[in-house]
N, C-alpha and C positions, 0 to 999 in steps of 0.2 A: 504494500500500500504506500502511496505517496505521503509526503509531509503535509501537515495542516498548519495554517497560520491565520491570524486575524490581521486585516489591513485597514488602516485609517486613511480615507481619501478625502480630499477637499475639492469641491467644484460644484457644478450645477447638473442636476438630472442624470446622475451616474457618470458624468464626464468629469475630468479633472486630473489631479496628480496624486500619487501616493505620498503621504507624509511620513508614514512609518509602518512597520509590520512587526509582529511578534508571534512566536510559537510557544509562549509561556502557557503551560497546562492550566494554571489557575485562570488566566485571562480567557482561554478558550472555553472553560466551563462556565464562567460568568456570561460570556457572549451567548453560549448555547441556552442558558437559563433565560436570558433577556429575550432572545429571538422566539423561544417557545412561549413565553408569557405573552408577548405581543401578538403572536399568531393565534393563541387561545383567546385573547381578548377580542380580536377581530372576528373570530368564528362565533363567539358568544353574542357580540353586538349585531352581527348580520342575521342572526336567527329570526329576529323580529322584523327585519327589513325586507328581505327578498329570499325566496327559496333557492333560486339558482346561485346567487352570490354566497349564500350560506353553505351550499353544497361545495362550491369552489373553495371557500375558506376552510372548511373541514378537511377537504382533500389536501390542501396546502399544509395544514397543521400536521396531518398524518405523514405527508412526504418529508417535512422538516424533521419530525421525530425520528423517522427511520434513518434518514441520511446523517443527521447529527449524532445518533446513537452509534453509528459505524465509525465516524471520524473523530469524535470527541468523547473519550471515556468519562463515565460518571465518577469513578473512584479517584481519590487523590493519590498521585504517584510522585508528588514533589518531594 
């Protein structure tokens, strides 16, 4: 498996420059937790708004859980 890192970018709409990157396991776990919390929040909020958007948000949450569980371990190995 390849290496995993978090990258901080500055710019507009996904464009811009990389300011820094880190492969710190603690940072990766925090990033994973934050991303999953936000995806879960979006899925919960869309439930009352639109059935199709809610389905999409739930699929995205499931996808993120699967991918991040593979590349960012839950246990502390620091």
